[in-house]
VEXTOR-670848 format. One line per 4 residues: number of its first residue (from 1); their letters; for each residue x, y, z of C-alpha. Coordinates in nm, 3 decimals, decimal comma, m for minus. Layout:
NUM	a	X/Y/Z; ...;
END
This chain:
1	marf	m4,749/m2,032/2,118; m4,711/m1,965/1,708; m4,723/m1,579/1,847; m4,486/m1,666/2,132;
5	ywfq	m4,202/m1,821/1,912; m4,257/m1,534/1,644; m4,225/m1,261/1,955; m3,888/m1,423/2,042;
9	fvqr	m3,785/m1,452/1,657; m3,835/m1,074/1,622; m3,653/m1,047/1,973; m3,345/m1,216/1,885;
13	frwd	m3,276/m0,990/1,575; m3,365/m0,664/1,678; m3,168/m0,390/1,605; m2,957/m0,351/1,941;
17	hlkd	m2,940/m0,754/1,950; m2,784/m0,699/1,566; m2,549/m0,434/1,691; m2,400/m0,604/1,981;
21	slrv	m2,344/m0,944/1,781; m2,161/m0,699/1,558; m1,898/m0,610/1,804; m1,541/m0,688/1,816;
25	pqgq	m1,346/m0,693/2,132; m1,237/m0,396/2,208; m0,872/m0,448/2,335; m0,713/m0,234/2,613;
29	tfae	m0,884/0,084/2,726; m0,564/0,316/2,800; m0,667/0,658/2,943; m0,954/0,687/3,228;
33	gtss	m1,280/0,753/3,074; m1,163/0,663/2,740; m1,443/0,559/2,472; m1,439/0,262/2,291;
37	qwsn	m1,472/0,539/1,977; m1,095/0,566/1,978; m0,952/0,189/2,038; m0,990/m0,217/1,949;
41	qdla	m0,762/m0,505/1,941; m0,619/m0,397/1,600; m0,566/m0,041/1,707; m0,410/m0,124/2,092;
45	ptpp	m0,017/m0,135/2,079; 0,100/m0,455/1,933; 0,207/m0,693/2,250; 0,565/m0,861/2,230;
49	kerk	0,419/m1,198/2,171; 0,301/m1,116/1,863; 0,607/m0,882/1,707; 0,722/m1,172/1,508;
53	wnfw	0,890/m1,007/1,263; 1,266/m0,991/1,253; 1,572/m0,891/1,027; 1,494/m1,207/0,775;
57	tfta	1,140/m1,158/0,807; 1,134/m0,792/0,680; 1,410/m0,912/0,432; 1,203/m1,178/0,266;
61	fwta	0,898/m0,955/0,294; 1,091/m0,631/0,054; 1,259/m0,914/m0,196; 0,875/m1,071/m0,240;
65	hasd	0,720/m0,722/m0,234; 0,969/m0,587/m0,467; 0,974/m0,872/m0,690; 0,639/m0,829/m0,809;
69	ataw	0,429/m0,783/m1,159; 0,387/m0,369/m1,055; 0,776/m0,326/m1,062; 0,762/m0,541/m1,408;
73	tags	0,503/m0,338/m1,549; 0,662/0,022/m1,445; 1,013/m0,074/m1,607; 0,843/m0,178/m1,929;
77	atva	0,547/0,104/m1,948; 0,842/0,359/m1,958; 0,995/0,223/m2,268; 0,663/0,277/m2,426;
81	lglt	0,714/0,593/m2,342; 1,043/0,653/m2,570; 1,317/0,634/m2,326; 1,608/0,378/m2,348;
85	wwqa	1,632/0,104/m2,154; 1,940/0,255/m1,937; 1,722/0,580/m1,893; 1,450/0,379/m1,809;
89	wlal	1,596/0,205/m1,530; 1,779/0,456/m1,368; 1,477/0,669/m1,379; 1,303/0,397/m1,160;
93	nvah	1,595/0,293/m0,940; 1,689/0,637/m0,807; 1,333/0,677/m0,717; 1,340/0,378/m0,495;
97	migs	1,619/0,432/m0,333; 1,526/0,779/m0,224; 1,130/0,637/m0,159; 1,314/0,348/0,019;
101	iliv	1,459/0,624/0,265; 1,155/0,786/0,309; 0,960/0,457/0,383; 1,192/0,393/0,671;
105	angr	1,149/0,666/0,852; 0,749/0,655/0,828; 0,812/0,331/0,975; 1,033/0,439/1,264;
109	masr	0,727/0,598/1,499; 0,552/0,257/1,480; 0,840/m0,016/1,516; 0,913/0,194/1,868;
113	yhvg	0,531/0,271/1,986; 0,387/m0,063/1,789; 0,070/0,125/1,666; m0,040/0,122/1,306;
117	fpvc	m0,058/0,441/1,062; m0,428/0,524/1,189; m0,305/0,532/1,551; 0,055/0,744/1,414;
121	arvs	m0,151/0,993/1,242; m0,344/1,141/1,554; m0,022/1,243/1,646; m0,003/1,513/1,384;
125	wgmw	m0,359/1,548/1,286; m0,521/1,538/1,626; m0,751/1,292/1,722; m1,047/1,383/1,457;
129	gsym	m0,839/1,502/1,219; m0,667/1,178/1,170; m0,966/1,029/0,972; m0,905/1,254/0,661;
133	avam	m0,550/1,125/0,655; m0,696/0,757/0,696; m1,022/0,828/0,443; m0,763/0,940/0,200;
137	ravi	m0,539/0,632/0,234; m0,860/0,434/0,232; m0,985/0,567/m0,124; m0,659/0,490/m0,276;
141	ciiw	m0,661/0,141/m0,130; m0,981/0,010/m0,246; m0,824/0,160/m0,614; m0,526/m0,011/m0,651;
145	ngvn	m0,691/m0,350/m0,489; m0,944/m0,363/m0,772; m0,622/m0,275/m1,032; m0,418/m0,519/m0,896;
149	tfya	m0,723/m0,801/m0,899; m0,772/m0,723/m1,233; m0,414/m0,784/m1,317; m0,370/m1,087/m1,155;
153	grlv	m0,691/m1,181/m1,361; m0,547/m1,158/m1,701; m0,294/m1,368/m1,538; m0,556/m1,609/m1,461;
157	dvcl	m0,713/m1,597/m1,807; m0,369/m1,674/m1,904; m0,353/m1,942/m1,712; m0,664/m2,096/m1,812;
161	qciw	m0,611/m2,138/m2,192; m0,262/m2,320/m2,073; m0,486/m2,588/m1,935; m0,804/m2,551/m2,194;
165	pswa	m0,688/m2,455/m2,548; m1,006/m2,408/m2,628; m1,065/m2,119/m2,394; m0,911/m1,883/m2,609;
169	lvan	m1,215/m1,926/m2,860; m1,466/m1,840/m2,609; m1,719/m1,543/m2,731; m1,762/m1,207/m2,604;
173	tlpd	m2,115/m1,147/m2,503; m2,016/m0,801/m2,330; m2,099/m0,490/m2,493; m1,790/m0,259/m2,651;
177	sagi	m1,900/0,019/m2,381; m1,793/m0,234/m2,126; m1,438/m0,187/m2,163; m1,412/m0,558/m2,058;
181	ttre	m1,474/m0,922/m2,249; m1,635/m1,200/m2,126; m1,317/m1,375/m2,071; m1,140/m1,106/m1,879;
185	ltgf	m1,428/m1,045/m1,660; m1,423/m1,431/m1,535; m1,064/m1,436/m1,476; m1,129/m1,109/m1,281;
189	liaw	m1,377/m1,264/m1,070; m1,138/m1,606/m1,044; m0,871/m1,387/m0,896; m1,090/m1,182/m0,694;
193	fice	m1,264/m1,550/m0,560; m0,940/m1,672/m0,508; m0,778/m1,397/m0,263; m1,086/m1,296/m0,134;
197	pftl	m1,279/m1,461/0,161; m1,686/m1,511/0,230; m1,871/m1,434/0,551; m2,089/m1,639/0,759;
201	wtnk	m2,312/m1,582/1,050; m2,231/m1,817/1,340; m2,176/m1,822/1,705; m2,352/m1,444/1,772;
205	rlsi	m2,075/m1,320/1,594; m1,951/m1,229/1,220; m1,711/m1,415/1,154; m1,473/m1,426/0,862;
209	ysvq	m1,399/m1,758/0,677; m1,169/m1,864/0,344; m1,172/m2,056/0,041; m0,837/m2,066/m0,034;
213	cltf	m0,777/m1,718/0,133; m0,517/m1,522/0,277; m0,722/m1,205/0,363; m0,866/m1,439/0,669;
217	vhpr	m0,499/m1,490/0,773; m0,370/m1,182/1,043; m0,041/m0,994/0,873; 0,115/m1,074/1,155;
221	dlkw	0,127/m1,458/1,069; 0,210/m1,422/0,682; 0,580/m1,422/0,726; 0,625/m1,737/0,563;
225	fyva	0,371/m1,659/0,308; 0,630/m1,387/0,161; 0,949/m1,638/0,241; 0,781/m1,861/m0,037;
229	ksvi	0,687/m1,558/m0,238; 1,037/m1,407/m0,278; 1,165/m1,745/m0,394; 0,848/m1,848/m0,660;
233	vlaa	0,820/m1,510/m0,818; 1,194/m1,455/m0,853; 1,197/m1,786/m1,053; 0,942/m1,685/m1,246;
237	mhgi	1,065/m1,372/m1,387; 1,398/m1,494/m1,425; 1,267/m1,782/m1,664; 1,023/m1,502/m1,862;
241	laww	1,335/m1,327/m1,952; 1,551/m1,647/m2,068; 1,279/m1,695/m2,294; 1,285/m1,351/m2,470;
245	mrkn	1,658/m1,322/m2,427; 1,698/m1,605/m2,625; 1,417/m1,545/m2,851; 1,542/m1,212/m2,965;
249	ggvh	1,888/m1,369/m3,021; 2,038/m1,193/m2,698; 1,981/m0,832/m2,596; 1,936/m0,526/m2,853;
253	fpsq	1,822/m0,213/m2,783; 1,676/m0,062/m3,096; 1,541/0,247/m2,921; 1,854/0,372/m2,863;
257	ngnq	1,947/0,459/m3,257; 1,583/0,439/m3,392; 1,420/0,701/m3,109; 1,547/1,061/m3,204;
261	lsgs	1,398/1,318/m2,958; 1,518/1,623/m2,808; 1,698/1,691/m2,516; 1,424/1,858/m2,342;
265	traw	1,192/1,580/m2,435; 1,405/1,339/m2,318; 1,471/1,508/m2,012; 1,067/1,544/m1,915;
269	lwmq	0,984/1,189/m2,007; 1,316/1,067/m1,788; 1,113/1,310/m1,514; 0,773/1,108/m1,587;
273	afns	0,936/0,799/m1,505; 1,135/0,901/m1,204; 0,778/1,044/m1,065; 0,603/0,721/m1,158;
277	gfga	0,868/0,511/m0,982; 0,776/0,752/m0,687; 0,415/0,675/m0,725; 0,499/0,258/m0,713;
281	vssl	0,639/0,332/m0,349; 0,454/0,602/m0,221; 0,157/0,421/m0,087; 0,425/0,240/0,122;
285	tvnq	0,545/0,577/0,282; 0,229/0,577/0,468; 0,161/0,175/0,474; 0,511/0,119/0,666;
289	adia	0,379/0,165/1,004; 0,117/m0,103/0,942; 0,405/m0,365/0,880; 0,675/m0,232/1,113;
293	ryak	0,474/m0,228/1,435; 0,491/m0,608/1,435; 0,888/m0,575/1,405; 1,038/m0,747/1,725;
297	spnd	1,309/m0,416/1,712; 1,348/m0,077/1,540; 1,674/m0,188/1,337; 1,503/m0,524/1,209;
301	qlwg	1,268/m0,279/0,949; 1,558/m0,050/0,929; 1,800/m0,267/0,756; 1,547/m0,538/0,638;
305	qifv	1,436/m0,273/0,403; 1,660/0,051/0,311; 1,876/m0,162/0,121; 1,685/m0,492/0,003;
309	fpla	1,387/m0,280/m0,158; 1,588/m0,100/m0,410; 1,844/m0,381/m0,484; 1,544/m0,638/m0,519;
313	salp	1,313/m0,383/m0,738; 1,598/m0,299/m0,967; 1,548/m0,687/m1,091; 1,183/m0,671/m1,201;
317	glfg	1,226/m0,290/m1,307; 1,516/m0,418/m1,537; 1,361/m0,722/m1,647; 1,045/m0,538/m1,766;
321	vlva	1,242/m0,317/m1,978; 1,469/m0,564/m2,148; 1,147/m0,779/m2,244; 0,948/m0,441/m2,362;
325	sasq	1,279/m0,344/m2,572; 1,335/m0,710/m2,681; 0,951/m0,701/m2,813; 0,967/m0,391/m2,986;
329	emyg	1,245/m0,529/m3,183; 1,048/m0,886/m3,262; 0,722/m0,721/m3,308; 0,760/m0,338/m3,331;
333	tplw	0,540/m0,278/m3,026; 0,646/m0,288/m2,672; 0,462/m0,543/m2,448; 0,463/m0,324/m2,120;
337	nlwd	0,247/m0,606/m1,901; 0,281/m0,925/m1,795; m0,021/m1,078/m1,970; 0,043/m0,967/m2,302;
341	vtqk	0,395/m1,069/m2,247; 0,285/m1,458/m2,188; 0,021/m1,467/m2,387; 0,254/m1,396/m2,656;
345	mlnq	0,459/m1,673/m2,517; 0,189/m1,926/m2,520; 0,095/m1,813/m2,879; 0,424/m2,013/m2,994;
349	yphd	0,333/m2,341/m2,829; m0,021/m2,410/m2,965; 0,040/m2,792/m2,958; 0,306/m2,811/m2,687;
353	sgar	0,173/m2,919/m2,349; 0,526/m2,912/m2,173; 0,600/m2,576/m2,301; 0,245/m2,491/m2,213;
357	fgif	0,277/m2,569/m1,816; 0,589/m2,402/m1,804; 0,423/m2,054/m1,918; 0,061/m2,167/m1,659;
361	laaa	0,387/m2,163/m1,392; 0,483/m1,832/m1,463; 0,175/m1,673/m1,499; 0,051/m1,843/m1,176;
365	smal	0,387/m1,686/m1,035; 0,318/m1,345/m1,111; m0,064/m1,359/m1,000; 0,056/m1,499/m0,645;
369	alig	0,271/m1,188/m0,647; 0,010/m0,946/m0,726; m0,213/m1,110/m0,458; 0,049/m1,071/m0,203;
373	vnla	0,120/m0,718/m0,263; m0,272/m0,689/m0,240; m0,247/m0,836/0,097; 0,026/m0,627/0,223;
377	tncl	m0,036/m0,296/0,064; m0,414/m0,252/0,035; m0,572/m0,498/0,229; m0,424/m0,422/0,541;
381	pfgs	m0,397/m0,066/0,521; m0,761/m0,032/0,424; m0,864/m0,310/0,733; m0,641/m0,067/0,995;
385	dvsa	m0,790/0,225/0,815; m1,168/0,104/0,842; m1,070/m0,026/1,187; m0,995/0,324/1,335;
389	lfpk	m1,312/0,444/1,183; m1,568/0,222/1,298; m1,327/0,072/1,632; m1,676/m0,099/1,782;
393	ymni	m1,795/m0,294/1,438; m1,465/m0,324/1,249; m1,139/m0,528/1,309; m0,838/m0,556/1,017;
397	qrgq	m0,961/m0,861/0,896; m1,321/m0,752/0,867; m1,189/m0,459/0,678; m1,006/m0,657/0,431;
401	flcc	m1,279/m0,825/0,330; m1,486/m0,498/0,296; m1,162/m0,371/0,056; m1,202/m0,662/m0,172;
405	llgl	m1,595/m0,585/m0,218; m1,546/m0,267/m0,278; m1,196/m0,334/m0,493; m1,498/m0,516/m0,737;
409	aiap	m1,746/m0,173/m0,772; m1,414/0,042/m0,968; m1,303/m0,031/m1,325; m0,956/m0,108/m1,284;
413	wkil	m0,929/m0,235/m1,673; m0,972/0,138/m1,765; m0,670/0,209/m1,546; m0,460/m0,065/m1,741;
417	sngt	m0,552/0,005/m2,097; m0,213/0,144/m2,200; 0,155/0,220/m2,076; 0,073/0,633/m2,076;
421	tfla	m0,254/0,558/m1,845; m0,097/0,323/m1,605; 0,191/0,582/m1,581; m0,050/0,830/m1,536;
425	flag	m0,203/0,635/m1,217; 0,104/0,586/m1,057; 0,169/0,926/m1,085; m0,180/1,064/m0,914;
429	ygyw	m0,150/0,770/m0,701; 0,175/0,926/m0,547; 0,086/1,254/m0,552; m0,199/1,212/m0,343;
433	lapv	0,000/1,068/m0,069; 0,281/1,281/m0,078; 0,152/1,519/0,155; 0,045/1,290/0,417;
437	aail	0,372/1,115/0,445; 0,558/1,446/0,443; 0,381/1,547/0,761; 0,433/1,236/0,926;
441	fidy	0,789/1,252/0,868; 0,812/1,582/0,981; 0,636/1,593/1,273; 0,783/1,260/1,428;
445	ffvq	1,159/1,391/1,354; 1,122/1,759/1,372; 0,825/1,814/1,596; 0,763/1,560/1,837;
449	ngni	1,111/1,470/1,888; 1,080/1,102/1,877; 0,868/1,099/2,167; 0,547/0,967/2,225;
453	vtde	0,241/0,910/2,550; 0,100/0,576/2,373; m0,203/0,666/2,639; m0,260/0,963/2,491;
457	lyng	m0,278/0,824/2,143; m0,633/0,675/2,242; m0,754/0,965/2,466; m1,073/1,182/2,285;
461	kpgg	m1,114/1,402/2,545; m1,102/1,772/2,559; m0,758/1,815/2,698; m0,587/1,559/2,592;
465	lywy	m0,240/1,544/2,458; m0,353/1,507/2,070; m0,649/1,680/2,121; m0,544/1,994/1,984;
469	skgw	m0,842/2,228/1,866; m1,153/2,012/1,881; m0,957/1,687/1,807; m0,813/1,901/1,490;
473	nira	m0,458/2,023/1,456; m0,568/2,212/1,216; m0,205/2,242/1,036; m0,216/1,915/0,943;
477	pivt	m0,516/1,937/0,657; m0,424/2,318/0,585; m0,083/2,197/0,486; m0,199/1,897/0,299;
481	vlal	m0,473/2,100/0,025; m0,191/2,394/m0,022; 0,064/2,148/m0,100; m0,192/1,971/m0,353;
485	vpcl	m0,289/2,299/m0,511; 0,048/2,290/m0,773; 0,020/2,013/m0,929; m0,357/1,961/m0,937;
489	pgfa	m0,415/2,082/m1,268; m0,132/1,866/m1,453; m0,332/1,571/m1,245; m0,678/1,640/m1,377;
493	wtis	m0,506/1,675/m1,710; m0,314/1,324/m1,709; m0,653/1,133/m1,633; m0,922/1,332/m1,824;
497	dnvk	m0,896/1,442/m2,194; m1,119/1,743/m2,125; m0,870/1,932/m1,936; m0,623/2,159/m2,101;
501	isln	m0,350/2,300/m1,938; m0,025/2,490/m2,081; 0,309/2,260/m2,139; 0,443/2,448/m1,820;
505	aarl	0,145/2,304/m1,624; 0,196/1,965/m1,778; 0,543/1,943/m1,682; 0,471/2,041/m1,352;
509	stls	0,220/1,725/m1,271; 0,593/1,506/m1,420; 0,714/1,641/m1,031; 0,415/1,560/m0,865;
513	filt	0,511/1,352/m0,572; 0,879/1,468/m0,527; 0,727/1,848/m0,552; 0,410/1,778/m0,335;
517	yaia	0,646/1,634/m0,056; 0,884/1,899/m0,041; 0,621/2,147/m0,027; 0,406/1,956/0,211;
521	almy	0,733/1,937/0,426; 0,849/2,289/0,416; 0,510/2,467/0,487; 0,392/2,186/0,812;
525	wasy	0,781/2,269/0,968; 0,770/2,628/0,865; 0,385/2,606/1,063; 0,545/2,538/1,424;
529	qlwp	0,872/2,784/1,365; 0,611/3,086/1,281; 0,359/2,966/1,541; 0,516/2,738/1,790;
533	rtit	0,318/2,476/1,987; 0,331/2,498/2,372; 0,654/2,374/2,477; 0,571/2,000/2,640;
537	aqtn	0,763/1,779/2,858; 0,829/1,537/2,600; 0,933/1,752/2,320; 1,216/1,857/2,579;
541	eqfe	1,369/1,500/2,633; 1,640/1,361/2,368; 1,511/1,162/2,116; 1,282/0,902/2,147;
545	flae	1,366/0,920/2,540; 1,007/0,769/2,608; 1,036/0,466/2,380; 1,324/0,388/2,606;
549	mvde	1,117/0,432/2,872; 0,848/0,193/2,751; 1,101/m0,060/2,650; 1,185/m0,085/2,965;
553	eets	0,874/m0,105/3,135; 0,807/m0,411/2,913; 1,098/m0,599/2,985; 1,058/m0,476/3,357;
557	nelg	0,684/m0,682/3,307; 0,859/m0,967/3,173; 1,055/m1,011/3,507; 0,761/m0,930/3,713;
561	didk	0,866/m0,642/3,840; 0,537/m0,430/3,759; 0,557/m0,209/4,062; 0,834/m0,020/3,975;
565	plsd	0,736/0,305/3,789; 0,945/0,375/3,516; 0,750/0,653/3,388; 0,526/0,943/3,552;
569	kssi	0,304/1,035/3,242; 0,089/1,241/3,454; 0,313/1,516/3,438; 0,349/1,505/3,055;
573	recp	m0,068/1,515/3,053; m0,054/1,873/3,232; 0,114/1,969/2,944; m0,138/2,063/2,651;
577	sv	m0,083/2,086/2,313; m0,198/2,393/2,102;
END
């Protein structure tokens, strides 16, 4: 009898059973014979009932996203370079205004066809080639997730000191080689635990549950979180700014008179700040699709973002510049990150519980801002990416959890060690994603003419519209590699002290995002001018003609007229791409 029960136990947990129990719902299958390799519920087009984000939701989201510690740090770190307050602020805002246009442009396809970035990438990269673009973004999401979590952890450390002043006296038990103290590591782990979920095996499925966790919530349902975040964080930022301006006796900018830089040096520093401004928004140029797919209409993601983001990001950047300038005048060194800013504030009130409570609210609000940014620009994109890489076993929520786990494995405190290192990280971040964003933009607007056959995005068979050559549109990876080459020495120089390059190569790195984006866009467009693709039915139609047909078909289905043929996609499939 015991042997019988043991046999049953082994059978229950055999490998096949384990694989079946890990599977996620596969959702809709589009093309006849399509493998589940290409689709699950999170990869399929978002159905109308789940498109919940309207103009005001996008407005609140972009206000909340712009009002975060990253924008503050990008502004204050530029002061640490030696720029005056208005030069630093201007560089960041010009970059954000240009970046906002690029973000909206790459959200257009998703808002029209309601699919995320991994599926959008199949159009320009090919079915298998899209994995390269997806993997490039996924790696960046892991790194940035760790950075934001560590930043939030430092603010948690300030919060703990506000509650228990004796926390500041906790001894460090870690070696210097660790690059982090016991207190900092504790704050980092607390911030991770607050944001991240744990897993539990139940009901023959791997389900994701949370303890005070937002990664469990599907991104389409987080709109009220971003509305609340936009109000709370802006209030906290105004409070921090008001404290520093009062302590400094108003707004003074000693760097305007005390910092004597040559015109050439100042110009290149301005370009470095300008490029770092692009770094802060570069991820959004490829991540926008994962958010725009939930738009009720395409114009909601357009008008809810294109003006709101530059305006909303201008304030945190300006506040960071003002506080950094004030701290430079008061203490001789600009405080460029928020944990030092709030720590310096806390040190002024060793016995004032009311003041400590106010500082606690400010630090906790900024930590909340970082958690919100992590959810939208790191956890969600990574979740979409691994859902595309492993559609049978991964969905967005499981991917979000995995992103957080992998974020623990990096050393983000190395990136945030000083202002120069932080700006170098932002610049490299944007540089790496620039060709991907450029290819998506050129392909949708100038190659596909805004016409995408949705069914074919899930057709992984040879001869499919987006199969190209063995599943690869070879133009995309070649353009990506070639576009990255000019600024590669400068990028290596910014992240390693062992790399020696010329002055001109170093200066070229200050243009990395905009230069790489322009090179990739021009080369990808030129490749189709020199080696045109076979003309297909959809490219001859007017711009976004097929999107209009999809909208009409959805409207017809809602009215119950499902038998009316509104599109004949078979004629399109007969025209293969090359």
